[in-house]
C-alpha positions in Angstrom: 103.4 145.5 91.1 104.3 143.1 93.9 107.8 143.8 95.3 109.3 140.4 96.1 112.4 138.8 97.6 112.8 135.2 96.6 114.3 133.2 99.4 115.5 129.8 98.0 117.5 126.7 98.5 118.1 126.5 94.7 120.2 123.7 93.5 118.6 120.6 95.0 115.0 120.0 93.7 115.0 121.6 90.2 111.7 123.4 91.0 113.6 126.2 92.7 115.5 127.0 89.4 112.3 126.8 87.4 110.6 129.1 89.9 113.4 131.6 89.5 113.0 131.4 85.7 109.2 131.8 86.0 109.8 135.0 88.1 112.4 136.4 85.7 109.8 136.0 82.9 106.9 137.6 84.9 106.8 141.4 84.3 104.2 141.7 87.0 106.8 141.0 89.6 109.4 143.5 90.8 112.2 141.2 91.9 114.2 143.2 94.6 116.6 140.3 95.2 117.3 136.6 95.6 118.5 135.2 98.9 119.9 131.7 99.4 119.4 129.4 102.4 120.4 126.0 103.8 123.4 123.9 103.0 126.0 125.2 100.5 124.5 128.7 100.3 127.5 130.1 98.3 127.0 127.5 95.6 123.3 128.2 95.6 124.0 131.9 95.1 126.2 131.0 92.1 123.4 128.9 90.6 121.0 131.8 90.9 123.5 134.3 89.5 124.2 132.0 86.5 120.5 131.7 85.6 120.0 135.4 86.0 123.0 136.1 83.8 121.9 133.6 81.1 118.5 135.3 81.1 120.2 138.7 80.5 118.9 140.1 83.8 122.2 141.2 85.4 121.6 143.6 88.2 119.2 141.6 90.4 121.1 141.3 93.7 121.8 137.8 95.1 122.7 137.6 98.8 124.2 134.6 100.6 122.1 133.4 103.6 122.4 131.0 106.5 123.8 127.5 106.0 122.6 125.8 109.2 119.2 125.5 110.8 118.3 128.0 113.5 119.4 126.0 116.5 122.3 124.4 114.6 121.5 121.0 116.0 120.1 119.3 112.9 122.1 117.6 110.1 122.0 119.3 106.7 120.6 117.1 103.9 122.2 117.3 100.5 121.2 115.3 97.4 124.7 115.7 95.9 123.7 117.1 92.5 123.8 120.8 93.5 125.6 122.8 90.8 125.9 119.8 88.4 125.5 120.9 84.8 125.6 124.6 85.6 128.6 125.5 87.8 132.0 124.4 86.5 134.1 125.9 89.3 135.9 128.2 87.0 133.4 131.0 87.1 134.9 134.3 88.2 132.0 136.7 87.5 129.2 135.1 89.6 129.7 137.3 92.7 126.9 137.8 95.2 126.5 141.1 97.0 128.6 141.6 100.2 125.6 142.1 102.3 124.3 139.0 104.0 120.8 137.7 103.1 119.5 138.6 106.6 120.8 142.1 106.5 119.5 142.5 102.9 116.0 141.4 103.9 116.1 143.8 106.9 117.3 146.7 104.8 114.8 146.1 101.9 111.9 145.9 104.3 112.8 149.2 106.0 113.3 150.9 102.6 109.9 149.5 101.3 107.7 149.4 104.4 104.5 147.3 104.0 105.5 146.6 100.3 107.9 143.6 100.4 106.5 140.1 99.9 108.9 137.4 101.0 108.5 134.4 98.8 110.0 131.6 100.7 110.6 128.4 98.8 113.1 126.8 101.2 113.6 126.4 104.9 112.6 129.6 106.8 115.9 130.2 108.6 116.8 133.5 106.9 113.4 135.0 107.7 113.5 133.8 111.3 116.9 135.2 112.0 115.9 138.5 110.3 113.1 139.1 112.7 115.2 138.0 115.7 117.9 140.5 114.7 115.5 143.3 114.0 111.9 142.7 115.3 110.9 146.2 114.1 110.6 144.8 110.6 107.7 142.5 111.6 104.9 145.1 111.0 106.6 146.3 107.9 106.6 143.0 106.0 103.6 142.9 103.7 103.3 139.2 103.5 105.2 135.9 103.4 104.2 133.3 100.8 105.6 130.0 101.9 105.8 126.7 100.0 105.9 124.2 102.7 103.9 122.1 105.2 100.9 120.0 104.7 97.4 121.1 105.7 95.5 117.8 105.5 92.2 119.7 105.1 91.3 118.6 101.7 92.3 115.5 99.7 94.3 113.2 102.0 94.7 110.5 99.3 97.7 112.2 97.9 101.0 110.2 98.0 103.0 112.7 100.0 105.4 112.5 103.0 103.8 113.0 106.4 106.4 115.7 107.2 107.2 118.2 104.5 110.8 118.9 103.6 111.0 122.8 104.0 109.5 122.6 107.5 111.5 119.5 108.5 114.8 121.1 107.7 114.3 123.9 110.2 111.1 123.4 112.2 112.1 125.9 114.9 112.5 128.6 112.3 109.1 127.7 110.9 107.5 127.8 114.3 108.9 131.2 115.0 107.6 132.6 111.7 104.1 131.2 112.1 104.0 132.8 115.6 105.4 136.1 114.5 102.2 137.8 113.5 103.4 138.5 110.0 100.7 137.8 107.4 101.6 134.4 105.9 100.2 132.2 103.1 101.1 128.5 103.4 100.9 126.6 100.2 101.5 123.0 101.3 101.8 119.8 99.5 98.0 119.5 99.5 98.0 122.0 96.6 101.6 121.8 95.2 101.8 118.1 94.5 99.0 117.8 92.0 98.9 116.5 88.5 98.5 120.1 87.4 102.0 121.0 88.8 103.8 118.0 87.2 105.9 118.5 84.1 107.2 115.7 82.0 109.1 114.9 78.8 106.6 116.7 76.5 107.0 119.9 78.6 110.8 119.4 78.5 110.7 119.4 74.7 108.8 122.7 74.7 111.4 124.3 77.0 114.2 123.1 74.7 112.4 124.4 71.7 112.2 127.9 73.2 115.9 127.8 72.4 117.5 130.6 74.5 120.5 129.9 76.6 118.5 130.0 79.8 115.9 127.6 78.3 118.7 125.1 77.4 120.2 125.4 80.8 116.8 124.8 82.4 116.3 121.7 80.3 119.7 120.4 81.4 118.9 120.9 85.0 115.6 119.1 84.6 117.3 116.2 82.9 119.9 115.9 85.7 117.3 116.0 88.4 115.0 113.5 86.7 117.9 111.2 86.2 118.7 111.5 89.9 115.0 110.7 90.7 114.9 107.9 88.0 111.7 109.4 86.9 110.5 111.2 83.8 109.1 114.3 85.4 108.7 116.2 88.7 106.4 118.7 90.4 106.9 122.4 90.1 105.9 123.2 93.7 107.8 126.4 94.1 106.6 128.3 91.1 103.1 128.2 92.5 104.2 130.8 95.2 105.1 133.2 92.4 102.1 132.5 90.4 100.0 133.1 93.5 101.7 136.5 94.0 100.5 137.4 90.5 97.0 135.8 90.5 95.6 134.8 93.9 92.6 133.1 92.2 94.8 130.2 91.3 94.6 128.8 94.8 91.6 128.7 97.1 92.7 129.5 100.6 91.2 129.4 104.1 92.2 131.2 107.2 93.4 128.6 109.7 95.7 128.0 112.6 99.1 126.5 111.9 101.3 125.1 114.6 104.7 123.5 114.0 105.7 120.4 116.0 109.3 120.7 117.2 109.6 118.3 120.1 108.1 115.0 118.9 110.2 111.9 118.7 108.6 110.9 115.4 106.6 114.1 114.5 109.1 117.0 114.5 108.4 119.2 111.6 104.7 118.2 111.3 102.4 121.0 110.5 99.2 120.9 112.6 96.5 122.8 110.9 93.1 123.5 112.6 90.4 126.1 112.6 90.7 128.0 115.9 88.7 131.1 114.8 90.2 134.1 116.4 93.6 132.4 116.8 93.9 131.6 113.1 97.3 132.8 112.0 97.7 131.9 108.3 96.0 131.8 104.9 96.3 128.1 104.0 96.0 126.8 100.5 93.2 124.1 100.2 92.7 123.7 96.5 94.4 124.5 93.2 92.8 125.7 89.9 94.2 122.6 88.1 93.2 123.7 84.6 95.0 127.1 84.7 98.3 126.7 86.5 100.3 124.5 84.2 99.5 126.5 81.0 100.4 129.7 82.9 103.6 128.2 84.1 104.7 126.8 80.8 103.9 130.0 78.9 106.0 132.1 81.3 109.0 129.7 81.4 109.1 129.4 77.6 109.0 133.1 77.0 111.7 134.9 75.0 112.9 138.0 76.9 
């Protein structure tokens, strides 16, 4: 059973919340904790705690991580809907652990050497600071599964940004992680922004029909985010990392070399992906099993637990 820590910027794109729900409903995953990163990390921790509580899974530790990018020289982007519909401001029982996300990651890796998979579905700041603070954890981390970047090695006709958000928010942290020697899987927008990861109103109805408090809250968050986008649906990028941790056959990968641009005037945050043979440093997603992912995702999300 994979032992995971979910490192998330939950509260902006709704796919983080849906990824957490997917994880909570996946008995194959041993969730050691959730850590929050980037922006209002205290609010993000409350959102995670509220979803965990609504799902009846109290006891999963949630740790507050780093608000600012590694070099503290980039503005923090907020969409302004974080916490809307889920956090009232009157909650008194949504209390994260006293340990910081960085210290929690370090401790869990030492207590579970070569067993912890860090599932990173936000900027990589927490992970970068953890290995700076304690480099001895580097050989003890089993793997990082990262939703981010863009490989550009398969279908380049996708309508996607040139520079992917999770890398753009903290490219220096991403550069450090990709150069660390830790085994890393990069599932970029080549594979996460497919029709097979897109849910719409018919899927929303199924989630509502599941009927439990956590399903109704998930439906509310989806509606709020879709209203913000002015669109009837969105991609469930982040859940793919957790699905991959359970079933690696869902994504075809290739060993490639990933470099992160940090100094370009127009290209900072760009992921440069090439095949450099002996220098290859990442397992990169190149295609998705488009028939299997969405049914797998919906079955898990709609489960009663």
